Phi, psi and omega in degrees: 000313179303330177288322175303309182300315185288330170298332184273330179289328186283324177298316183295319184297321174294329176287317175309308187294325180292315175306319176295318183292313187301317182294325177289331191258003181282141183288151190285347176291337174288346181262346185292152178286167183298154182291331187287358179262346182282121181273127182288142175278135173285144191261161185307321182299319177297321177301300179302325178294322187288336184286344177267356179269123181290157186288148174305138176305332187279352187277120180292148186291153182263114177299334179278347178285142183287129173289152177295147177247128177291132180277140177242153179294148183285135177261112184292135174286002184227083187291158180300142176293134173263136175289135178294153178296135181218124177288157187290139179205165178287138176290140178259314182227167171216134181228127175245123177217148177211078203298139173077012180241350179090005175284135184272108188303143182241122182239106185229161166254149174290141173262201182289146184304156186238153174218165181295140170255126185242140171257116185295337181286313184264353184056031174252135187242138179231163184225105180235121174299163175303141183208029179279317193244170179291325170302320186286330176289333183275352177269164163247166192221131178261132183282113188278349178273006175241197189297153180266168168285108176199162169216116018283152184269164182250013184142199182271135176272137177245126175230139190237147174211169185259153176229136184209132181280344186249357183212151179304118173224168195300310187259033183297328188257001186305315190293349180272014169287342176319119178092002180243031180292139182084353183245358181235141182241152168231138185239126177242128179256152178224171174302340186260344186171172184243134171260124177246135184243145174256140176288131179261315180192171181217168175187152175254133191235128183291126177312324177290348182254358186307314191295333183262013181257106177289340175281357177244313186233022179269206184289163183303325178292331175282322175289321177055047179209148176269339184216134178237128169258132178224136177219167164302143178269099181284122177275144178288341172274008170068016177286176181294131179291105182244010176233168173239160173252139183227133174241130178261141179230150175246142173298130179258318178197171176223134178222000000 
């Protein structure tokens, strides 16, 4: 009996050794799992592309995800300064100055308010300030059919003045403002307050084109100025003056 048991154990031992040898020599591919159960690894490109795709409508929202926040304009803790209210009144004096620029300052009194004069036959309207006396030429004139000097304003204020080569006139030096934009101030005083303006731009305009210039006589948005000064343009060559010189101003302060 003992001999039979020993022979049986020997055969078991031999079978185990053969199984181990066969396992060690088989190719590793034969032991891999089926390909359909292998999970592919995502490449960096696939991951970045997935983040740009919005979630499907059927996907429930993630409560822990940060909700998009609507952007709103930043409210400044230092609001823009507001000018004090000033009731409308007839202007008294005008002063234009630009220290350090060489500009010849203008200090003038206002004359009577002026209005357009229209020719009913030709439907042409003109505005010509008084020009009979030297005192007329020395004054500036507010166009009463447009906005008044007041705050809040109701549009663009217009001021006219004469220019003359041979006699002193209110706006003789106005055309030398060209090139001084942002460097010149104008102060207009009324019984109710003082309005200070900063020169925004200048231009020389053909008289025949004045009526069609929306930046001159258009809406306040088209004119884009709080005050406009207009005078005849005196040419250096002393030829007939067929242009006007225009200066546009923006309100800087009210006191």
